[in-house]
C-alpha positions in Angstrom: -183.5 -147.9 -151.0 -186.1 -147.9 -148.3 -185.3 -146.3 -145.0 -187.1 -147.6 -141.9 -186.8 -148.0 -138.1 -186.7 -150.9 -135.7 -187.6 -150.4 -132.0 -186.1 -153.2 -129.9 -188.3 -153.5 -126.9 -186.0 -156.1 -125.3 -183.6 -153.3 -124.4 -185.7 -150.1 -124.4 -185.6 -148.5 -120.9 -188.2 -145.7 -121.5 -185.7 -142.9 -120.7 -187.2 -140.4 -123.2 -183.7 -139.5 -124.6 -185.1 -140.0 -128.1 -187.9 -137.5 -127.4 -185.5 -134.9 -126.0 -183.0 -135.3 -128.8 -185.7 -134.9 -131.4 -187.1 -131.8 -129.7 -183.6 -130.3 -129.5 -182.7 -131.2 -133.1 -185.8 -129.7 -134.6 -186.6 -126.9 -132.0 -190.1 -128.4 -131.3 -192.4 -126.3 -129.2 -193.6 -127.3 -125.8 -196.8 -129.4 -125.9 -196.1 -131.4 -129.1 -193.7 -134.1 -130.0 -192.4 -135.8 -133.1 -191.4 -138.9 -131.1 -192.8 -139.9 -127.7 -192.6 -142.9 -125.3 -195.8 -144.5 -124.1 -195.7 -146.5 -120.9 -198.2 -149.3 -120.0 -198.4 -151.6 -117.0 -199.7 -155.2 -117.2 -200.9 -157.5 -114.5 -201.6 -157.1 -110.8 -199.1 -156.4 -108.1 -196.8 -158.1 -107.3 -197.0 -159.9 -110.7 -196.9 -156.8 -112.8 -194.6 -155.5 -115.6 -194.0 -152.2 -117.3 -193.5 -151.9 -121.1 -192.4 -149.0 -123.3 -193.4 -148.1 -126.9 -191.6 -145.4 -128.9 -194.2 -143.8 -131.2 -193.5 -141.6 -134.2 -194.1 -141.5 -138.0 -194.0 -145.0 -139.5 -192.8 -143.7 -142.9 -195.4 -145.9 -144.6 -194.7 -147.2 -148.1 -198.4 -146.4 -148.8 -198.7 -143.3 -146.7 -202.4 -142.1 -146.3 -201.2 -138.7 -145.2 -199.4 -138.1 -148.6 -202.5 -139.2 -150.5 -204.9 -136.9 -148.6 -202.7 -133.8 -148.4 -204.3 -131.3 -150.7 -201.1 -129.3 -151.5 -198.3 -131.9 -151.6 -196.9 -130.5 -148.4 -196.4 -134.2 -147.5 -194.5 -136.3 -150.0 -192.5 -139.5 -150.1 -188.8 -139.3 -151.1 -187.1 -141.8 -153.3 -185.4 -143.3 -150.3 -188.8 -144.0 -148.7 -188.7 -141.2 -146.1 -192.1 -139.4 -145.8 -191.1 -135.7 -145.5 -193.0 -132.5 -145.4 -192.7 -128.9 -146.7 -194.3 -126.5 -144.2 -194.2 -123.7 -146.8 -197.0 -125.5 -148.7 -199.1 -126.6 -145.7 -202.5 -124.9 -145.2 -203.3 -126.4 -141.8 -206.3 -128.4 -142.9 -205.5 -131.3 -140.5 -206.5 -133.9 -143.1 -203.1 -135.6 -142.7 -203.7 -136.0 -138.9 -207.1 -137.7 -139.6 -205.5 -139.9 -142.2 -202.6 -141.1 -140.1 -203.6 -144.3 -138.1 -200.6 -143.8 -135.8 -201.3 -140.3 -134.5 -197.9 -139.2 -135.7 -198.7 -135.7 -136.9 -199.4 -132.5 -135.1 -199.9 -128.8 -135.8 -196.9 -126.7 -134.8 -198.4 -123.9 -132.6 -195.7 -121.5 -133.9 -196.4 -121.9 -137.6 -199.9 -123.3 -137.6 -198.7 -126.0 -140.1 -198.4 -129.7 -139.8 -195.2 -131.4 -138.7 -193.9 -134.9 -137.8 -190.8 -137.1 -137.7 -189.1 -136.7 -141.0 -186.3 -139.2 -140.2 -184.0 -136.3 -139.7 -183.7 -136.1 -143.5 -181.2 -133.3 -143.3 -178.9 -135.6 -141.3 -179.4 -138.5 -143.6 -178.5 -136.3 -146.6 -175.3 -135.4 -144.8 -174.4 -139.0 -144.1 -175.4 -139.1 -140.5 -178.1 -141.1 -138.6 -181.2 -139.6 -137.0 -180.7 -137.8 -133.7 -182.8 -140.3 -131.8 -180.6 -143.2 -133.0 -177.4 -141.4 -132.0 -178.6 -140.5 -128.5 -180.3 -143.8 -127.5 -178.1 -145.2 -124.6 -179.1 -148.9 -125.2 -179.3 -148.8 -129.0 -182.9 -149.7 -128.9 -183.6 -147.6 -132.0 -182.1 -149.0 -135.2 -182.3 -147.1 -138.5 -181.1 -148.0 -142.0 -182.0 -149.3 -145.4 -184.5 -152.1 -145.3 -183.7 -153.1 -148.9 -180.0 -153.7 -148.0 -179.8 -157.4 -146.9 -176.4 -156.7 -145.2 -177.7 -153.8 -143.0 -178.4 -154.3 -139.3 -182.0 -153.3 -139.6 -182.7 -155.7 -142.5 -181.2 -158.6 -140.5 -183.3 -157.7 -137.4 -186.5 -157.6 -139.5 -185.6 -161.0 -141.2 -184.4 -162.9 -138.1 -186.4 -161.5 -135.1 -190.1 -161.7 -134.3 -191.1 -158.2 -135.4 -194.5 -156.6 -135.6 -196.0 -153.3 -136.8 -198.8 -151.1 -135.6 -202.2 -151.5 -137.2 -201.2 -153.7 -140.2 -204.9 -154.0 -141.1 -204.8 -150.4 -142.3 -202.7 -151.5 -145.4 -200.3 -148.6 -145.0 -197.2 -150.8 -145.1 -195.5 -149.1 -142.1 -191.7 -149.1 -142.1 -191.3 -149.0 -138.3 -191.0 -152.5 -136.8 -191.1 -153.5 -133.1 -189.1 -156.4 -131.7 -191.2 -158.0 -128.9 -194.0 -155.6 -129.4 -197.0 -156.8 -127.5 -200.6 -156.1 -128.7 -201.4 -154.4 -125.3 -198.6 -151.9 -126.1 -199.3 -151.3 -129.7 -203.1 -151.4 -129.9 -204.6 -148.2 -128.5 -207.9 -149.8 -127.6 -206.2 -152.3 -125.3 -205.6 -149.5 -122.7 -208.1 -146.8 -122.0 -207.3 -143.1 -121.5 -208.6 -142.1 -118.1 -207.8 -139.7 -115.3 -206.5 -141.9 -112.5 -202.8 -142.2 -113.2 -199.8 -140.0 -112.5 -199.4 -138.3 -115.9 -203.1 -138.4 -116.8 -203.4 -134.6 -117.2 -202.2 -135.3 -120.7 -205.6 -136.7 -121.7 -206.7 -133.1 -121.7 -203.2 -131.8 -122.4 -202.2 -129.4 -125.2 -201.9 -131.4 -128.4 -203.4 -129.7 -131.4 -204.5 -126.8 -129.2 -201.0 -126.1 -127.8 -201.2 -122.3 -127.9 -204.8 -122.3 -126.6 -204.1 -124.6 -123.6 -204.8 -122.0 -121.0 -208.1 -120.9 -122.5 -209.6 -124.0 -124.1 -210.4 -127.4 -122.6 -209.3 -130.1 -125.0 -212.1 -132.4 -126.3 -210.3 -135.7 -125.7 -211.4 -139.3 -125.4 -214.5 -139.7 -123.3 -214.4 -143.5 -123.6 -213.2 -144.0 -120.0 -216.1 -141.9 -118.7 -218.9 -143.9 -120.3 -219.6 -146.2 -117.3 -219.3 -143.4 -114.9 -221.8 -141.3 -116.9 -224.3 -144.2 -117.0 -224.1 -144.6 -113.2 -224.3 -140.8 -112.6 -227.4 -140.6 -114.8 -229.1 -143.2 -112.7 -228.1 -141.4 -109.5 -229.4 -138.0 -110.7 -232.7 -139.6 -111.7 -233.2 -140.8 -108.1 -234.0 -144.3 -109.3 -232.4 -147.6 -108.3 -229.5 -148.6 -110.5 -230.5 -151.2 -113.1 -227.8 -153.8 -112.7 -228.6 -155.2 -116.2 -227.9 -151.7 -117.7 -224.6 -151.5 -115.9 -223.7 -155.0 -117.0 -224.5 -154.1 -120.6 -222.2 -151.0 -120.4 -219.4 -153.2 -118.9 -219.9 -155.7 -121.7 -219.5 -153.0 -124.3 -216.4 -151.6 -122.6 -214.9 -155.1 -122.5 -214.8 -155.0 -126.3 -211.8 -152.7 -126.2 -210.6 -152.5 -122.6 -208.4 -154.9 -120.7 -208.9 -154.2 -117.0 -205.4 -155.6 -116.1 -203.6 -153.4 -118.6 -203.3 -149.6 -118.2 -201.5 -146.6 -119.4 -199.1 -144.8 -117.0 -197.5 -142.3 -119.3 -198.8 -141.1 -122.6 -198.5 -138.3 -125.2 -200.9 -135.3 -124.9 -204.2 -135.9 -126.6 -204.8 -133.9 -129.8 -208.5 -134.1 -129.2 -211.1 -133.1 -131.8 -209.3 -131.8 -134.9 -212.2 -131.0 -137.1 -214.6 -128.9 -135.0 -218.0 -127.3 -135.6 -217.0 -125.9 -139.0 -216.9 -129.3 -140.6 -220.5 -130.6 -139.7 -221.7 -127.0 -140.5 -220.1 -127.1 -143.9 -221.5 -130.6 -144.6 -224.9 -129.2 -143.6 -224.7 -126.1 -145.8 -223.4 -128.2 -148.7 -226.3 -130.6 -148.3 -228.8 -127.7 -148.6 -227.0 -126.2 -151.6 -226.7 -129.4 -153.6 -230.0 -131.0 -152.5 -232.0 -127.9 -153.5 -230.5 -128.0 -157.0 -231.0 -131.7 -157.4 -234.7 -131.7 -156.3 -235.4 -128.7 -158.6 -233.9 -130.5 -161.5 -235.8 -133.8 -160.7 -239.1 -131.9 -160.5 -238.4 -130.4 -164.0 -237.4 -133.8 -165.4 -240.7 -135.2 -164.2 -242.5 -132.6 -166.2 -243.8 -130.6 -163.3 -244.3 -126.9 -163.6 -242.0 -124.8 -161.5 -242.7 -121.1 -161.4 -239.9 -118.6 -162.3 -240.1 -117.2 -158.8 -239.5 -120.6 -157.2 -236.7 -121.4 -159.7 -234.7 -118.2 -158.9 -235.3 -118.6 -155.2 -234.0 -122.2 -155.4 -230.9 -121.3 -157.4 -230.1 -118.3 -155.2 -230.4 -120.5 -152.1 -228.0 -123.0 -153.6 -225.5 -120.3 -154.4 -225.8 -118.6 -151.0 -225.3 -121.9 -149.1 -222.3 -122.7 -151.4 -220.7 -119.4 -150.4 -221.3 -120.4 -146.7 -219.7 -123.8 -147.4 -216.6 -122.1 -148.9 -216.3 -119.7 -145.9 -216.6 -122.6 -143.4 -214.0 -124.6 -145.2 -211.6 -121.6 -145.1 -212.5 -120.9 -141.4 -211.4 -124.5 -140.4 -207.9 -124.0 -141.8 -205.1 -123.2 -139.4 -203.5 -121.2 -142.3 -206.6 -119.6 -143.9 -204.2 -117.1 -145.7 -203.1 -120.0 -147.9 -206.5 -121.4 -148.9 -205.9 -120.7 -152.6 -203.1 -123.3 -152.4 -205.8 -125.9 -152.7 -206.6 -124.7 -156.2 -203.2 -123.4 -157.3 -200.9 -126.2 -155.9 -203.2 -129.2 -156.0 -202.5 -132.8 -155.2 -205.1 -134.6 -157.3 -205.2 -137.7 -155.2 -206.8 -135.7 -152.4 -210.6 -135.5 -152.3 -210.2 -132.1 -150.6 -208.8 -130.8 -153.9 -211.3 -132.6 -156.0 -214.1 -131.3 -153.7 -212.8 -127.7 -154.1 -213.0 -128.0 -157.9 -216.4 -129.7 -157.8 -217.8 -126.9 -155.6 -216.2 -124.2 -157.8 -217.7 -125.8 -161.0 -221.1 -126.2 -159.3 -221.0 -122.5 -158.2 -220.1 -121.4 -161.7 -223.0 -123.3 -163.2 -225.5 -121.9 -160.7 -224.2 -118.3 -161.3 -224.6 -118.8 -165.1 -228.1 -120.1 -164.7 -229.1 -117.1 -162.5 -227.6 -114.6 -165.0 -229.3 -116.5 -167.9 -232.6 -116.3 -166.1 -232.4 -112.5 -165.8 -231.3 -112.1 -169.4 -233.9 -114.4 -170.7 -231.5 -117.1 -172.0 -232.7 -120.7 -172.4 -230.0 -122.6 -170.5 -231.9 -125.7 -169.5 -229.2 -127.9 -171.0 -226.7 -126.7 -168.5 -228.8 -128.1 -165.7 -227.7 -131.7 -166.7 -224.0 -131.0 -165.8 -225.3 -128.9 -162.9 -227.1 -132.0 -161.5 -223.9 -134.0 -161.9 -221.9 -131.5 -160.0 -224.6 -131.1 -157.4 -224.6 -134.9 -156.9 -220.8 -134.9 -156.5 -220.9 -131.9 -154.1 -223.4 -133.8 -151.9 -221.2 -137.0 -151.6 -217.5 -136.1 -152.1 -216.9 -135.5 -148.4 -217.7 -139.2 -147.8 -214.7 -140.1 -150.0 -212.5 -137.5 -148.2 -213.5 -139.1 -144.9 -212.6 -142.5 -146.3 -209.1 -141.2 -147.0 -208.9 -140.4 -143.3 -207.8 -144.0 -142.5 -207.2 -143.2 -138.9 -211.0 -143.1 -138.2 -212.6 -146.5 -138.6 -216.2 -145.2 -138.5 -215.6 -143.0 -141.5 -214.6 -146.1 -143.6 -218.3 -147.1 -143.6 -219.5 -147.8 -147.2 -222.8 -146.2 -146.2 -221.4 -142.8 -145.6 -221.9 -141.4 -149.1 -225.5 -142.7 -149.1 -226.2 -140.9 -145.8 -224.9 -137.6 -147.3 -226.8 -138.0 -150.5 -230.1 -138.7 -148.7 -229.5 -135.8 -146.3 -228.9 -133.5 -149.3 -232.1 -134.7 -151.0 -234.0 -134.3 -147.7 -232.7 -130.7 -147.3 -233.5 -129.8 -150.9 -237.1 -131.1 -150.6 -237.6 -129.0 -147.5 -236.3 -125.9 -149.2 -238.7 -126.3 -152.1 -241.6 -126.9 -149.7 -240.7 -123.7 -147.9 -240.7 -121.8 -151.2 -244.2 -123.0 -151.8 -243.6 -125.0 -155.0 -246.7 -126.1 -156.8 -245.5 -129.7 -156.5 -246.3 -130.0 -152.8 -247.8 -133.5 -153.1 -244.8 -134.9 -154.9 -242.4 -133.2 -152.5 -244.2 -134.6 -149.5 -244.0 -138.0 -151.0 -240.2 -137.5 -151.6 -239.7 -136.4 -148.0 -241.6 -139.4 -146.5 -239.6 -141.8 -148.7 -236.2 -140.1 -147.9 -236.8 -140.0 -144.2 -237.8 -143.7 -144.2 -234.6 -144.5 -146.1 -232.5 -142.5 -143.7 -234.0 -144.3 -140.7 -233.2 -147.7 -142.4 -229.6 -146.7 -142.9 -229.3 -145.5 -139.3 -230.6 -148.8 -138.0 -228.1 -150.7 -140.2 -225.2 -148.4 -139.1 -225.9 -148.7 -135.4 -227.2 -152.2 -135.0 -225.3 -154.4 -137.4 -222.1 -155.7 -135.7 -218.7 -154.5 -136.9 -215.4 -156.2 -136.4 -213.4 -153.0 -135.8 -213.0 -152.1 -132.2 -212.8 -148.4 -132.9 -216.0 -148.6 -134.9 -217.8 -150.4 -132.1 -216.5 -147.9 -129.6 -217.8 -145.0 -131.7 -221.2 -146.5 -132.2 -221.4 -147.3 -128.4 -220.8 -143.6 -127.7 -223.6 -142.7 -130.0 -226.0 -145.3 -128.6 -225.4 -145.1 -124.9 -222.4 -142.8 -124.2 -221.3 -139.2 -124.4 -223.0 -138.5 -127.8 -226.3 -140.3 -127.0 -228.4 -137.2 -126.5 -227.2 -135.5 -129.7 -227.7 -138.7 -131.7 -231.1 -139.4 -130.2 -232.2 -135.8 -130.8 -231.1 -136.1 -134.4 -233.3 -139.2 -134.9 -236.3 -138.0 -132.9 -236.4 -134.3 -134.0 -235.1 -134.8 -137.5 -236.8 -138.0 -138.5 -239.5 -139.6 -136.4 -241.3 -136.4 -135.3 -241.4 -134.9 -138.8 -242.5 -138.2 -140.3 -245.5 -138.2 -137.9 -246.3 -134.6 -138.6 -246.2 -135.0 -142.4 -248.2 -138.3 -142.4 -250.8 -136.6 -140.1 -251.3 -134.0 -142.8 -252.2 -131.1 -140.6 -251.8 -128.3 -143.1 -249.0 -126.4 -144.9 -247.7 -124.6 -141.8 -247.2 -128.0 -140.0 -245.5 -129.4 -143.1 -243.0 -126.5 -143.2 -242.4 -126.8 -139.4 -241.7 -130.5 -140.0 -239.3 -129.6 -142.7 -237.4 -127.2 -140.4 -237.1 -130.0 -137.9 -235.6 -132.2 -140.6 -232.9 -129.6 -141.3 -232.1 -129.5 -137.5 -231.9 -133.3 -137.4 -229.5 -133.4 -140.4 -227.1 -131.0 -138.6 -227.3 -133.0 -135.3 -226.7 -136.3 -137.1 -223.7 -134.9 -139.0 -222.3 -133.3 -135.8 -222.2 -136.7 -134.1 -220.8 -138.4 -137.2 -217.9 -135.9 -137.4 -217.2 -135.6 -133.6 -217.6 -139.1 -132.2 -214.9 -140.9 -134.3 -212.4 -138.2 -133.4 -212.5 -138.9 -129.6 -211.3 -142.5 -130.1 -207.6 -142.7 -129.2 -205.2 -143.5 -132.1 -202.2 -144.1 -129.9 
C-alpha cells in the first residue's frame, strides 16, 4: 500500500477550501498552513491566464525530512504516509531545510515542526482526508497508488502527470495533472512586492509569533536589479548600461518576465540564523587547533607544555561554545538531550552530536592527564580523527538539506576543513609556538587553497538555477559586501601582510583578520541559500 495525492489542475478553481478545511481539521494557527494554493498569471493582457497549484507535503517515498530528523519525530508509515510526532520534535528546523517542497513549518504554539500528515487519523478510521472531502470540484484525489483499480492509480497511469522537482530524487507521491513548469518551478516566478497579496513575502512563516516585532528575512532575489541601480544612483555616477544588462542576464536565468505570482504562501525566511554560522566558526577553531597541534608534534617539532595546555583548553572552550550555540538555535532547547537519547542514526545532526561529545571527552582526558603527569600521547590519534570529523560533519548535514542546492556542493567539506586548519594555525601563532616559520608556511598554503576553492565555487557554471541564483547574490547581489569582505579581509589582506613579513605583531593581526574572514564567509554560505524560494 502506498498512499498519494493527485491534483487535477484541469478543474481546480483556486477556492482555498482545502486550505480552510485543513486548518479547521488540525486547528492550525494563523500564519502557517499545511496546505496552500499558489496563484500565477501567464502572458500579457488580454492574452493572459491564471493557474492554481495546491502545495503540501508530497509524502515522498524517499523522504529527506525523515532521513535528517535527529529524533525520529518524522517517520514513514507502512502505508507510505510521512507522519510526525510533535512530542519528539526539538525544533531544529533541519526537516524544513531538507524538504525541497517547503511543506513544513514550525507551529508557533508548540515550537515544533508540523506539516500535512494525510489526515492519518481519518485514514485509520476509514475516511478520506479533509481536503479531499471538501473540494467542490473533486480536484484533489487521494488513494492507494499500488492498487491498479483505484481512481488515483488510473489517473497517474492514463493522464499526463508531473511532480515537483523530480531531480531531487525524493520520489514524491503527489502528482499534478496539467501541471505547468511555470506553476511548479519556484524559480519561474519571482517573489516581489508589486502584487496584491505581496505582503506575504515578509509575512509570518517560521516567525509567526514574532511577526509584530521581527522583519522576516525573505527572498531578496527580486531586489537585485533595483539595488544595482540604486547603488549607481547613490554614487552620483552615470549608470553603466553594460552592468545593468549583465544583471538582467543573470536574472533571466530564473525569471520569466511574462509569468508572475499573484497569491502565495507566507515566506518562512531564514530558518538557520546567526547561531549556525557562529557554531561553524567556533567548531572550526576547536577542531583546527587540535589538528594543527597534532600535526606539529607528528612532524617532530617541539611544543612547550604551556602552548599545549593553552591549545587544548582553547579547543575545549570553543567546543563548549559550539554546544551552547547548537542548543540556542533549537526552538525547543528544553529537549536538546533527545538528540543523544532518542537518536535517528541516519541524521548527521545526531552523528555530529556524538562526534563532538567524543572529541570533548578526549580533550578533557588529555588536559587531566597533563596535570597528573600521564603520558597520553597515543590518545591524540583518535583525537585527531574526531577533530577532523568535527570540522567537516556539518557539510554532510547540509548535504542532507536537499532543499538548498548550494549546500549540495561537493566542495563544502573541503571549505570547512581548510577553514578549521586556518583557524587552528592562527591560534597556535597567537600562543607564540616555537614553530612560527612552519605555521606561517601552513597559513600561506591554506589561504591559497581557500582562494582557489572560492574561485571554483563562484566562477564555474552550475546547471542548477537555485545554485546560480545563490552565487549571483554573493557576487553582485544582496550578500556581495559580506562575501567580498570575507575574501578581502580574511584572505587577500592577511596573505599580503604575512608575505611582507613585517614582524610578529603584524602576523598576529593578519591571523585575527583570517578568523574574521572565516566567519564572514560562513555567514554568507549559511544565509544566501536560504533566501531562495522553495515554493
